[in-house]
N, C-alpha and C positions, 0 to 999 in steps of 0.2 A: 547160741554157743560162740562163746567168744574167742578171740584169736590166739590166746595162749593154750587153751583145747582146740583145738586145730594144729596149730605148731607141733603140739606134745604127741599128738596121735601122726601126725604127719612123720617127724622124728622116731617115729617106731616101724613106719612103712619098712619092708624089705628092700633092702638095695638100696635107700635113701642117704644114707649117711657115706656111701659110697660114692653116690651122685654126689652129694654137697662136696666131699673132700676132693674131686676129678674137676668141677669147675671152681674151685677156690684155687687151685694149680693152675687152669688156666689164667685164672684173674690176677696170678701171681704171675706168672710169665708174662704177660699183658704189659703190666707194671713195670716189669722188669727193663721190657723192650720200651717202653714208653723213656723212662730214665735215661737210657744209653740214646735215643734217638735226639731226646732234648743235651743230653752232652756234646753229641756232634754238632747239634745245628747250634747253640753257643760257640763251640771251637769257631762254627763257620763265622758267624757272627760278630766274635773277636776279633776277627780277620780282617771284619769290615770296617770294625771301630777305628783300627788301626791303621789300616789305608787312609780313613775318612781324616784321625789325626792327623795324619804326615802331609796331606792334602789341604786344613783347614779347612774341611769341609763339616756341616753343621752334623751335631748327631743324632738328631730326629730328621725324617725326610715324610714329612704329611702326606703326600701324596701319594709314595709308595707302600704308606702304612693304610691309606683309602682304599688301594686296589688292593693289597692285600685281604684284608677285611669283607667288602664284597668276594672276591675268591673265593675264601675261607667259608663263608655266608653258603654259597653256592655249592662246594664240597661237601659239607656239613647237610640241605637237604637233602642232596645225591645219595648223602650216606644214612639218612635218616635219622642225625642227632640234632639236637635244637641247636640250631642256626646260632639264637643267643648265645646260649653255652659256648658256644664254637668262639664268637665275638669275642664274651670274657676272656676268656682262656687264651686268645691270643692277644689281649688287651694287657692281662697280666702277663705275660710272654714280652710285649714290646717294651712297657715300662721297662722291666730288668736289665732291657738289650740297651734301651737310652742309657739309664744309670751306667752299662759297662761303657757305654760310648763317653759318656760324660768323663768320666774318671779316666779313661786312655787320655782323652782331650788335652782335661786338667795336667795330671803326669808328663805327657810331650811339649805341655808348654811351662811347669813351673821349673826351679830355680834349678839353673846347673843345664839347662838345655841351647843348645844353639839355634 
């Protein structure tokens, strides 16, 4: 029996479509929560970038990043999430945060600043 036939038969099971819709609604809710959490995180990292720029601190902090990677890998393991995925996700976020911090630093030291 191929997968297509199995999927077609499953979709005909009583209540399967309703279950699928319910699961997808939960996924949509989680996605929305993730977006709002990321927005909140970036508001805080923006403030960090502004503070660093005001005090001539470097945009990146490799020691902090290493601690965060180790911490999030442990959290991922505890949550039964692939730690490699969690690390890649964090690396993507950190790269974006550093990009923002560099832009803030350039802006604060650009023409017209005192």
